[in-house]
C-alpha positions as semicolon CSV with decimal commas, in nm:
position;residue;x (nm);y (nm);z (nm)
1;M;-2,403;-0,239;0,264
2;A;-2,190;0,045;0,138
3;G;-2,301;0,401;0,198
4;D;-2,434;0,622;-0,081
5;S;-2,105;0,810;-0,107
6;Y;-1,894;0,496;-0,161
7;D;-1,699;0,496;-0,487
8;P;-1,483;0,191;-0,566
9;K;-1,264;0,399;-0,793
10;I;-1,146;0,598;-0,495
11;T;-1,057;0,275;-0,310
12;I;-0,857;0,156;-0,611
13;K;-0,688;0,494;-0,635
14;K;-0,597;0,481;-0,263
15;F;-0,459;0,128;-0,313
16;L;-0,240;0,240;-0,605
17;I;-0,114;0,552;-0,429
18;G;-0,038;0,345;-0,114
19;W;0,143;0,085;-0,322
20;A;0,352;0,337;-0,506
21;T;0,451;0,536;-0,197
22;S;0,541;0,228;0,000
23;L;0,736;0,090;-0,295
24;I;0,930;0,416;-0,316
25;G;0,988;0,388;0,061
26;M;1,125;0,035;0,023
27;I;1,367;0,132;-0,255
28;F;1,581;0,344;-0,019
29;P;1,656;0,066;0,233
30;F;1,731;-0,173;-0,055
31;T;1,972;0,074;-0,206
32;I;2,146;0,145;0,123
33;S;2,177;-0,230;0,199
34;Y;2,310;-0,292;-0,157
35;V;2,576;-0,021;-0,104
36;N;2,674;-0,183;0,228
37;E;2,692;-0,519;0,052
38;Y;2,408;-0,669;0,252
39;E;2,124;-0,822;0,056
40;W;1,764;-0,821;0,180
41;P;1,527;-1,093;0,065
42;A;1,360;-0,980;-0,258
43;E;1,023;-1,089;-0,129
44;L;1,016;-0,792;0,108
45;L;1,011;-0,553;-0,189
46;I;0,696;-0,735;-0,315
47;Y;0,498;-0,818;-0,001
48;I;0,537;-0,509;0,215
49;P;0,405;-0,257;-0,037
50;I;0,110;-0,487;-0,119
51;V;0,019;-0,529;0,247
52;I;0,043;-0,157;0,318
53;A;-0,157;-0,065;0,009
54;S;-0,420;-0,319;0,095
55;L;-0,455;-0,182;0,446
56;I;-0,491;0,173;0,313
57;A;-0,759;0,065;0,061
58;F;-0,944;-0,142;0,324
59;E;-0,941;0,154;0,561
60;N;-1,104;0,371;0,289
61;A;-1,366;0,105;0,210
62;W;-1,436;0,044;0,578
63;K;-1,488;0,412;0,646
64;H;-1,753;0,436;0,374
65;W;-1,923;0,106;0,464
66;N;-1,968;0,218;0,823
67;K;-2,097;0,557;0,722
68;G;-2,421;0,425;0,572
């Protein structure tokens, strides 16, 4: 069970911050590859930020679940 200090809003906030920062981080390689006329698969721009954000949110939830 989750500890007393667990707040799901913080986990959602961490997910959204992780998603936004990884999305911004993915835009630069896509821009550079577009300038060099090489096209990455568009799925990478969707899946990589979601995976990174999910791992960040899971880490936050895991930290609080193991605290209690």
